[in-house]
N, C-alpha and C positions, 0 to 999 in steps of 0.2 A: 512113231504112230501117235503117242500121247501128245507130242508137240503139234502135229498136224490137226489132231482133234481139238486141242486148245485154241489153235488159230481159227478154226472154223466157228467155234463157239463165240470167240471174240468178234469175228466178222458179223455173225448173226446178231449179236448184241448191238453192234454199231448200226446195222441196218434198222434194228428196232427203234433205236433212239431217233434216227433220221425220220422214220415213218411217224413217230409220235410228234416230232416237231412240225412236220408238214400238216398232220391232222390238226394240231393246235392252231397253226396259222390259218387254216381253212375255217376253223371255228370262229376265230377272231374276225375274219373278213365277213362271215355270215352274220355274226351278232353285232359287230361294231365295237370298236375299242372305247377306252375311257376318254377320248379326245373331245367329243362334241360338247359335253357339259362344261369343261374348262374353256373351250373355244368360244362358246356362246356367251359366257360371262364377259370376256374381253371384247368380243365382236359388238355386243350391244353398247357397252360403255364407249368404245371408240366411235361408233356411228353417231351416238347422241352428242358426243363432244365435237366431232368434226362437222356434222351437218346442222346441228341446232345450238351449238355452244351451251349444251345442257349437261350439268353434272348428273351422271346416272351411276348408281352402285347396285350391283346384284347382291342382295342380302342372303338369299338362299336359292337353290336350284335343284330340281328333281327330274330324273329321266324315267319315264314309264312307258309301258305298252298299253294301248287301248283299242277296243273294237270300235266300229263305226257307231253302234248304238250307245256305247259309253261316251264317245266323243261329243255327241249331240248335247250332253248335259254339262259340258265343261265351260263354255263361254259365259262370263258374268252378264248380268242384265245391262243393257244399253252399251255393250262393248263394241268397239270397231273390229270387225272381222275382215281382215285382208286375205283375199284368195290368192294363193301363190301357184304359179305354173312352173313345171320343171321338166326334166328329161323324160322322154317317152310319154309325153302328155300327162305326166303325173300331176296331181293337184295336192296342195297343202294349205295350211292356214297359219296366219300370224295374228294373234288376238291381243288387242290392247284393252285393258280394263278402263272404265271411265276416268279414274284419277291419272292414269298414265297418259291417256289421250289428252286430257285437260292440260297437263303440264307441258306437253309438246306444243299444243296450240298457244298456250299463254306465253311461252318464251318467245314465240315468233310474232305475236301480236302486241304483247305488253312489254316485252323485253325482260321479263322475270316470271318465275313460277309463283302463282298465288297460293294462299293458304286458307282461303275462305271456303264455305260450303259450295258444293257443286250443284249446278242447275240440273234437274232431271230432264234430260233430252237425249234423243237418239243421235248418233253420229251422222254426219252428212257427207255428200260427195266432196264438198270443199275440204272437210276435215281429212278425208282420205288422201286428197291431192297434196295437202300440206305435210303429211308424214310419209308419203310414198318414197321419196328420195332417201330418207333416213332408213326406212325398212330395207330398201335394196342395198344400201351401204352396209347394214348389219349382216345381211345374207352373204354379200360379197366378202366381207371381212371373215366370216365363218369359213367360207371356201378356202381363203388364203391360209388361215390358221390350220385347216385340216388337209392341206395339200399332200402331205405324206402320211395321213392317218387313214385307217380303215373306215372310220365313220363318214368319210367323204362319199362313200358309195351310196348312202341314203340321205345325207345332209347337203350334198352339193348340187348346184345347177338350178336352184329355185329363185324366182324373182316375182315381184308384185305384179298382179294381173288385173284385179278388180277388188270390190269390197262389198260387204253385206252389213246391214244394220239389224238383222234378225237371223238367228241361227236355224230357224225352221227349214229353209230350203237346203240345208247342208245334207240331209238324208238323200235328196235326189241328185245333188251336185257331186258328191264324193263317191268314190268306189267303196264297195263293201269289203274292205281288206283291213289288215291290222295297221296301226299307226303308232309311231313313236312320238311322245309328247314331252317336250322340255318346258317345265313350269318354273318360271323365274319370278321371284318376289323382289321388286326393285324399289329403290328409294331415289327420288328425283329432286333436283334443286336443293341439295344439301339437307334433305329431310323435309322439305316443304310439302311434298306429296309422296305417297307410296301406293303401289298397286301391283297387278299381276300382268306378266307377258307370257303368252302361250305360243310355242312354236310346234306345229303339228305337221308331220311329214310321213309319207308312206314308209312302213317298217322295212319293206324289202327294197334293195338297191335298184336304182333306175338306170344304171349304166355308167355313172361317173366313177372313174377309177383313180386311186391315189397315184401320184407321180413317184417315180423311183428316186431313191436317195441319191443326191449328187455326190460323186466321188470327191474325196478331199483334194486330190490333185487338180481336178477340174475347177473346184472352188478357188484354189489358189491362183489358177490361171486367169480368173476373172477378178483379181484383186492385185494390189501392189503396183509396181511400175508399168507392167503390161496394160493393166486396166487404165491407168492414168494416161498412157500414150494413146490408147484407143479413144478415150474420152476427149482428149485434146484434138484428135483428128476429126471427130464428129462435130465438135464445137466450131472448128475452123471451116467446116463445110456448110455450116448452118447459114441461112439467109438473114439479112439484116435490113430493116426498113428505116429509112431516114426521111424526114420532112424538111424541105427547103422553105424557110419562113422568110418572106419579104418584109412583112410588118404585121403587127397585131392591133386590133381596134376593139374597144369595149363599148357596147351600146345597151341602153335599158331594154328590158324585154318588150315593153309596149312599142318601142321604136323598131325593134327587129320584126315584130308581127305586122307592122305597117309598111315594111319595105315592099316596093313594087318592081316589076320587071323593067329594066332599063334605068333604074335609079342609080346614081353615083354615090359611092361611099368613100369619103376622104381617108386616105391612109397617111397618117403623120409619120415622119421619120423614115419613110420608105426610100430606098435607094438601091440601084442595081449593083453598086459596089460594096454593099454590106448585107450579104445574105447569111442567115443563120441556119446551120444544120442541127436538127433536133431529133432525138429518139422518140419512141412511142410514149415514153413517160414525160415528155416535155423538157428534158434536160438538153441544154445547149452543148454540143460536142465539138463544133468547129465553125469557122466563118469562111466566107469566100465571096466572089463577085460573079454576077450573071454574065454569060457569054454564049458562044455557039461552038459546036464541034461536029463537023461533017453534016451540017444542015440541021442539027438537033440542038435544043436548048441544053446548056451545060453550065456547070459552076466550077470555077477554078478556085481551089482552096488557097487561102492566104497563108503566107509563110509564118505569120505570127502565131504564137502559142494559143491554144484554145482557152476559153474562159476558165477562171479559177474553179467554178463549179464542175466543169467538165474534167479538169485535172484531178479533182478530188474523187469524182465518180470513177475515173479510169484507175486510180490507185486502189480504190476499194475493190473493183473487179479483179485487178491483178493479184491482190492479196488473197482472194478466194479461189483463184485458179490452182489446180494441182501442179506440182513441180514436175516437169517432164525433161528427162535428159535426152538431148538430141541436138540437131543442127539449129542454129538460131534462125528465126523467121527473117525472110528477105522482103524488103519493101519493093513493091512493083512501081515502075515509073508511072 
């Protein structure tokens, strides 16, 4: 009897542990885990690097909850307010302070980030268009980094929709709900400028769910020799575009603009017995002669080796291809 009673107590204790773990997991999903702040640091830096070639460093970052009334006081003066649209028609904001916006515009127009005083001006629709791709890239990077995090429930699925140069319409535009605010203090252009980036999203999740963890066995199945074999098969099935070049001619721009319909252009060194096959990058890959096959124009490849440049290009591609064990490729007639 004592043994049975002890077993029942142990089982009850085990059930209690399981219930506590389930409750803790539900609480994490409701509140959001610690992933969004770390992810946003990396997402911003990658987007600035990839889309603008702009060094960006997040010096500090804070995650807070704000009401709509508190939210209206957050955007700095003359900041660009990007309106974001997400799942279930949810709306959010991505706010760039004037120094941050100026650095992103300067690197695209001047090729570098300036350090002089900023002109007091409101952001324009052109400014918004110039940074929209970078903002979308940052939001997409955040989604990728949070793919298996609970924070994806509230931070995923948002993209750039429009912009405002004045925060006053926000009270009518946004829902009167709670919002999560990621406040990032950033340095741009290796310290040339610094400012604030605000990411404001509805606090409650809008339906985007984190993906399940991929089992280790499935991960291994998508790597190693099996992956190399599948990749090689996909590459061999891919299409390839080649241009048959009879001759090339160079003309001044004013001569090209003066060309008229019916006018003849002399092609020097042109011959139907010496046609060059070139890839989309202009590399010469093979040579042949012009002819016919079943009533269609065709080119018979010459038995001679391709040009030296083509051989070097082929060797480079071969060196980069994965090694795949299997039957050797057969040349078709």
